[in-house]
KELUM-522056 format. One record per residue: x, y, z of N, C-alpha, C in turn; residue in one letter. Coordinates in steps of 0.02 Angstrom, whole numbers, plus 50000, padded with zeros to 5 digits. Layout:
BEGIN
XYZXYZXYZA/...
//
This chain:
BEGIN
500424994050000500005000050000500445006350000M/500185011549969500555017849962500275023050011I/500715025750052500525031050098500775037650070L/500305042250058500465048850030500375054150084L/500805059250082500745064550132500955071250102A/500575076250120500735083250103500785086950169D/501395089250185501505092050251501775099150251G/501525103150296501795109850308502015110550380G/502085116650402502285117750471501695117250519S/501085118550493500495118550536500165111750539T/500095108450481499745102050479500025097750423K/499855091350426500065086650374499485082050359C/499285081750295498745077250273499045070750247D/498755065150270498985058550251498415054650218W/498575050750167498085046450134498415039850116I/498095034450135498345027750118497945025050060L/498295023050007497975020149948498155012649945L/497665008649925497805001549915498095000449845D/498194994249827498514992749763498114994749702G/497464996049711497044998249656496965005749653S/497285009249700497225016449702496635019049741G/496285014449777495715016449817495945018749886E/495575023449914495765026249979495585021450035I/496075019750077495965015650136495775020050195V/496155025450205495975030350256496305037050241F/496005042150270496295048850271496405050850344K/496955054350357497075056650425497505062950423T/497615065750481497995071950485498415071950549R/499025074450543499445075550602499615083050605T/499935084950658500215091650661500795092150611E/501025098150599501535099350549502175095450560G/502525093850504503135089750507503695092950466L/503805099350477504325102950442505005101350474N/505445097550440506075095550471506585101150476P/506465106750442506905112450447506745116650509A/506175115350539505955119250597505925115050661V/505715108650655505595104550714506165099550726F/506275098150790506775093150809506525086050793E/507005081550786506845074550769506365071550820K/506475072850883506045069950935505325072250929S/505215078450910504535080950902504195077850841L/504575077150787504305073850727504085066750743L/504505063150779504345056250799503715056050842E/503665060650889503085060850934502445062150895K/502465066650847501865068350810501625062650766R/502085058750739501895052950699501615047450743I/501965045950798501745040650843501055041850873R/500885048250883500255049950916499645048850872S/499745047550807499185046550762498995039050761N/498375037550779498165030550786498145026950719K/497905030350666497865027050600498555025250575E/499035029750581499715028250558500025022750599L/499935022950665500245017950708499965010950696S/499305010550686498995003950677499125000950609S/499345004950561499455002450493500195002850471N/500635004650516501325006150496501685000250465K/501514994050485501864988250458501564986050391E/500964988550374500644986750312500874991050253K/501174996650268501375001450217502024999150183V/502024998750117502644996850083502985002650047D/502615008350039502915014150007502645020450041T/503095025050057502905031550084503165037050038V/502715041250015502915047149976502705053350015H/503195056850040503065062850082503295069050045F/502855073950040503005080350009502905085750062Y/503445089250079503355093750135503785100050134G/503545104950171503925111050184504565109250222A/505105112550205505745111250239506125105450211G/505875102250158506205096350130506595097850066C/506715104250053507065106149992507815106149999G/508075105150059508795104750070508965097850098T/509585095850088509775088850100509715086650172V/509985090550218510025088250288509335087350320K/508875092250317508215091150347507835085350314P/507885084850247507535079550212507795072650233A/508455072150241508755065750262508545063950333A/508495068850376508285067650445507565065150447M/507125068250409506425066150408506355059250377L/506745057850325506735051250293506915045850343K/507395047250385507605042350436507055041250487K/506715046550506506145045950552505625041350523V/505455042250460504955038050428505185030750421F/505815029850403506085023050394506075019250461E/506185022650515506175019350580505475017850603E/504985021550579504295020550600503935015650553F/503985016850487503685012350438504205007250417F/504285002150457504864997650453504904993650388V/504344992750354504344988650293504284992850229N/504354999450236504215003850180504835006850148A/504785007750083505265012050047505015019250055E/505465023750074505265030550090505575035450041V/505155039850014505375045249970505145051850000V/505605056450011505445062950039505635068349988V/505145072449970505265077949923504965084349950K/505195089949923504935096349946504205097449925E/503865101949960503165103049947503015105949878D/503515109049847503405111649780503225106149731M/503495100249741503345094549696502605092849701V/502345092549762501635091049771501205096649742A/501435102749749501055108449721501005107949646A/501545105949614501535105049541501055099349522V/501095093649556500645088149542499915090249548Y/499775094549598499095096649611498845101749560A/499305105549531499115111349490499085109949416A/499575106149389499625105949316500055100149292T/499945098349229500405093749194500755097349137T/500595103649129500885107749076501355113049106E/501775116149065502225121349090501825126949125P/502095129349179501775134749216502185136649276G/501995142149307502295144249370501815142049426I/502085138749476501675136149531501895139549596V/501395142249631501535146149692501175142949752C/501505142849808501205140549871501085146449916I/500475147149940500305152149990499955148650048L/500355146450097500095143050155500395146150218G/500585141950266500945144550324501555148250301T/501915145350252502465148650218502285149750145G/502755152450107502625153450035503245151649994S/503115150149930503665148249886503405148349814N/503845147549766503635147249696504165143549655S/503955141149597504415137749551504135138449480C/504575137049431504355136349362504395128949345Y/503845126349318503815119349297503795119249220Y/504295116049189504355116149116503975110449082D/503605106649121503255100849095503595094349114G/504225094849134504605088949157504945090249224D/505265096049229505675097549288505465104049322D/505645104449385505495110449425506125114749428I/506035121249420506585126049422506435131449474H/506885132149522506805137249574507225143249555M/506945149149563507315155249548507705157649609S/507405157049668507705159449729507615154249783V/508135152649820508055148249878507635151749931D/507175147949961506765150850014507165151050079S/507185156850111507545157650174507065157950233L/506435155850222505985154950277505625161050302G/505295160050359504805164950383505115171450408Y/505745171550427506045177650453506225182450397I/506505179850343506745184150289506295184450228L/505895179150216505495178850155504775177250171M/504495172350135503805170150147503275175550137D/503365179650086502875184850071502175181750061E/501665185250085500965183250076500795176550108A/501195174250154501065167950189500675169350253S/500475163950287500135164750351500565168350402G/501195166550407501615169850457501765177150437N/501795178550372501885185450349501305189750371Y/500685187350360500105191250379500015191450455F/500225186050490500195186250562500645191750591G/501255192150565501705197450587501425204350572K/501115205050514500825211450494500275213550542K/499835208950560499285210550606499545212550674L/500025208950700500295210550767500635217350766I/501025218750715501365225250711500855230950706R/500355229950663499855235250654499465236450718D/499335231050755498985231850819499405235950868Y/500035234350873500465237750921500635244850899Y/500705245950835500845252750810500205256850801Y/499635253750820498985257250817498795259350746K/498995255150698498805256250628498175252250610R/497955247950655497365243950645496745248050665M/496225248150624495625251850642495355249650710P/495105254350751494895252750820494405246950825P/493915246650779493415241350783493725234550767E/494215234550722494565228350706495015226350764V/495365231250793495805229850850495405227050909A/494805229650921494405227250976494225219850967A/494045217950905493895210950891494515206650895E/495075209350873495715205750876495895204050948F/495775208850993495915207751064495495202151094E/494875201451069494435196251094494665189351073K/494975188951015495165182450987495825179651012R/496295184251029496975182051045497235185351108F/497715181951139498085184951194498635189251164D/498545195751167499005200451134499465203951183L/499525201251243500005204151291500705203251264S/501135208051277501825207651252502185201551280S/502025199751343502355193951373502165187551336D/501525186851319501295180851284501605180351215A/501625185951180501905185951112502645184251113I/503015187451158503735186151160503885179051184K/503485176451229503565169551252503495164751193E/502975165751153502855161151097503355162051040N/503605168051030504065169350975504785167250992L/504985168351053505695167651069505875161951117Y/505365158851148505525153651197505185146951182K/504665147151141504305140951126504455138551055R/504265132251043504355129350977503845132250928E/504005131650864503555133350809503335140650806N/503795145450809503595152450805503255154150739P/503455150750684503125152150620502395150050620N/502255144250650501565141950655501165146450701T/501475148650755501145153350801500955159750764Y/501405162550725501255168650688500695167350638L/500715161650604500215160150553499515159550584A/499475157650647498825156850679498445163450681S/498795169050683498465175550684498145177250617F/498415174450563498155176050497497445173650488A/497235168450526496555166050521496045171550536E/496255176450575495825182050593495565185650530F/495995186150480495805189550418495255185650382I/495335179150380494905174950338494285172450375F/494245173450440493655171450478493265177650501T/493445183450477493095189650492492785192350427S/492315196750435492015199850376492525204250341E/492585203450276493065207350236492935214750244R/493455218650255493395225850259493985229150224N/493995235850222494515239350186495205238150214G/495255237350280495905236050310496175229250289Y/495765224050294495985217450274496165217350200F/495765220550159495895220750088496585223950074Y/496745229250110497395232550101497965227950122K/497885224650180498405220150205498535214550154V/498005211350131498075205850083498375208250017L/498135213949993498365216549929499115218049932T/499345221249985500055222949990500485216649994E/500255211650031500645205450038500685201649972G/500125201049938500105197249876500475200949821I/500435207549819500825211349771501575210349782Q/501775210249845502485209049860502695202149838E/502255197249848502405190449825502485190149749F/502025193249714502045193149641502695196449616V/502865202049645503465205649623504105201749637E/504135198249694504745194749714504775187449692N/504195184149687504195176949678503865174549614R/503575179149575503285177349511503655180749454V/503735187249459504065191049405504805189249398L/505085185749447505785183549442505885178349388C/505325175249364505375170249312505255173449244F/505725172949197505625175849130505005172949095P/504805166949114504245163549081503565166149104E/503565170549154502935172649185502435175449136A/502665178849084502205181849036501895176748989Q/502165170748986501975166048933501615159848958N/501585158849024501275152749051500795154649107V/500315150349123499855151849178500215151749246P/499945155749293500205155949360499705152449406I/499915146849434499475142749476499625144349550H/499115143849592499185145249663498905139549704F/499275137749756499095132149799499065134549871I/498555132349909498525133749980497905137650001G/497775137550066497165140650092497155148150082S/497725151450091497735158650082497575160450009I/497845156649963497685157749892496945156749879A/496665151449908495965149749899495515155549921H/495665158449979495235163650006495395170649978F/495915171149937496125177649911496115177949835S/495705173749804495725173249731495605180049697E/495125183949722494985190349691495575195149695D/495935194949750496515199349759497095196949717I/497185190449710497705187749667497595190049595I/496975189349571496835191349502496945198749492R/496775202849541496895210049535497645211649536A/498025207849576498745209249583499145207549520A/498935202349484499315200349424499095204049362V/498495207049363498215210249304498675215649274W/498975220249315499405225449285500005222749248P/500205216549264500795213549232500605209049173Y/499955208849157499705204849101499875197449111H/499795195149173499915188149188499245184449188L/499285177849176498685173749173498645169249234T/498105169849272498005165349329497755158649304V/498075153349328497875146549309497425143549363G/497605137849389497205134349439497365137049509N/496845137449550496935139149620496665133249660I/497105129949697496955123649731497055124449806V/496545123149843496585124049916497015118649949R/496895112249931497245106649964497605102549911R/498265102749909498635099049858498585091549864P/498395088949922498365081749931497895078549881I/497355082049861496885079249813497215078249745D/497635083049725498005082249662498515076649665G/498805075649723499295070249732498945063449723I/498345062849750497965056649743497845055149669I/497615060149632497485059249561498115057149524D/498675060249542499315058749510499495051349521Y/499435049049583499635042149597499125037149571Y/498495039049569498005034549538498165033649464R/498345038949431498535038549360499145034149351N/499615034649398500215030449395500035023149403E/499575021749450499355014749460499025012049397V/498575016049367498245014049305498745012949249I/499205017649244499715017249191500135010949200K/500325009349262500745003449275500374997149256T/499714996849275499334990949258499244990149183K/499134995749149499054995749076499684993349042T/500254995749067500894993849037501034986449043D/500754983349097500884976249109500454971849065K/499894974649042499434970549001499724969348932V/
//
């Protein structure tokens, strides 16, 4: 059986497929970003899932696509974690951009991730090409959950947030300086913590302030992570992730001045991964006939 996973810093979706490509179960764990989390925490998060634990010996292949897996050392560490847990499985670990491409297109295009973090690549129909290495939530990650979380906190403290919005923000979160500094500088997962504030934008009624915040972030992303590709004018621009899903109108407005074409906008890439592997199963069976 094939175990597929799409993982970020906040959450990881898992799906087990049988030999015919049918779904055995779907489940979710907390995020498994090996560039952010220690090995012991990754192991704990996998072990705590009942579906994974009860089926770990039945799995013969694991394909994991995740944030933080684009560099050798974190990817190798996570691969070892999986090999020790899924004792009978061959394990493949690839970066989340691969899953984003599978979910978005089979044709040349630019594929963008807007989730807890953000990233982009050019897919030529066969291979993925990165223009800029992602340096994570402190230096990059424009238009991501943690980017918008930082923006909201700063605006609240600098009193740039409209009073009625600030009042609602105070009801939703502990905004004391002690709590914020504790979570940012002393606890694990500061990027996930920051991204949790971004939900405020998407679970509140849209207003001029939110529209401005989203527009500025997405414009910055387009300028830095889309226009860097010479192919941008000639291929569709696909977007993956919850932030993209909830910001489709702003994305379309942001790319319009550059005469760019918006392609597919996919909320959950795991669905595209399932289709990709089902097609592979069908293709393999056909080839054997």
